C-alpha positions in Angstrom: 91.3 117.8 80.2 89.5 117.5 76.7 86.6 114.6 76.4 87.4 112.2 73.5 85.3 110.1 71.5 86.7 106.9 73.2 86.7 108.4 77.0 82.7 108.8 76.5 82.7 105.3 75.4 84.6 104.0 78.0 82.4 105.9 80.6 79.6 105.1 79.0 80.9 101.3 78.8 81.3 101.2 82.9 77.4 102.6 83.4 76.1 99.7 82.2 78.3 97.0 83.4 77.2 99.2 86.9 73.5 99.2 85.7 73.3 95.6 85.2 75.7 94.0 88.1 74.2 93.7 91.3 76.9 95.6 93.8 77.7 92.9 96.6 79.6 94.6 99.8 81.3 91.2 101.0 83.9 93.9 103.2 81.6 96.7 104.9 83.0 100.0 106.4 84.4 99.1 109.6 85.4 95.7 108.4 88.7 93.9 108.5 90.4 92.6 105.7 90.1 88.7 105.2 94.0 88.2 105.2 95.0 91.1 107.0 93.4 92.4 109.8 95.3 95.0 110.4 93.8 96.8 107.7 90.2 97.9 108.6 87.6 99.0 105.9 86.5 102.8 106.4 84.8 102.4 103.3 82.3 99.7 102.2 84.0 97.7 99.4 83.0 94.9 97.6 82.1 93.5 93.6 79.2 93.3 90.7 78.1 90.7 90.6 77.9 87.9 87.4 81.4 90.2 86.6 84.6 88.6 86.2 88.5 91.1 86.4 91.9 90.3 86.1 92.5 88.3 89.2 88.8 85.3 88.0 86.4 87.5 90.0 83.8 89.8 90.6 85.1 93.8 89.3 85.8 95.4 92.4 83.8 98.4 93.9 84.4 101.6 96.6 80.9 102.2 97.3 80.7 106.2 99.4 78.5 107.9 100.8 77.7 110.6 98.4 73.8 110.0 97.9 74.2 110.6 94.0 76.0 107.4 93.6 77.3 108.4 90.7 80.4 106.7 89.1 82.6 109.8 88.4 86.0 108.1 88.9 88.1 104.4 89.0 91.3 103.1 90.3 93.4 101.5 88.7 96.1 99.7 91.5 99.5 97.5 91.0 100.3 94.6 93.5 103.8 93.3 92.8 102.8 90.9 95.6 100.2 89.3 93.4 102.3 90.3 90.1 98.5 91.8 88.6 97.1 95.5 88.1 93.4 95.9 88.3 90.1 98.4 87.7 88.0 99.4 90.7 85.0 101.4 89.9 84.5 104.4 92.9 80.5 104.5 92.8 79.1 107.9 95.3 82.7 108.8 96.8 83.3 112.2 97.8 86.2 113.3 97.2 87.5 112.4 100.9 86.2 109.4 100.2 88.5 108.9 96.8 91.6 110.9 98.9 91.3 107.8 101.7 91.1 105.5 98.5 94.4 106.4 97.0 95.9 106.6 99.9 94.8 103.6 101.1 96.4 101.8 98.2 100.3 103.7 98.1 101.1 103.1 101.6 101.5 99.6 101.6 104.4 98.2 100.3 104.5 96.4 97.0 100.9 99.0 96.2 100.5 101.8 94.2 97.3 103.3 92.9 95.9 106.1 90.7 92.4 107.8 90.3 91.2 108.4 87.0 88.4 110.8 87.3 85.8 111.4 84.4 85.7 114.2 82.7 82.7 117.0 83.0 
């Protein structure tokens, strides 16, 4: 995939947003979803403090176990029940963790997701 100037700007802006914000983990791995207790998080999930996403809350972040903590992918989600679509950051996620996150969203009725990886 060819890296375009616009693609580079997009990723650079996300890098700045990440550097300027504190990651708050409000759903640590092993915890359950606040509204759906049957959903257990296998990866830390939270948000960027001081930011705002489409749902009026902070920009969502999946924080994986890769020590480099690189932002090398985002996941776009669609939730038909809520009538929204969001972009969520994937920080330090291994390939296996990315696959888990994509399955996490696509296995629930009314949900769908697609990962966008950063070109190198």
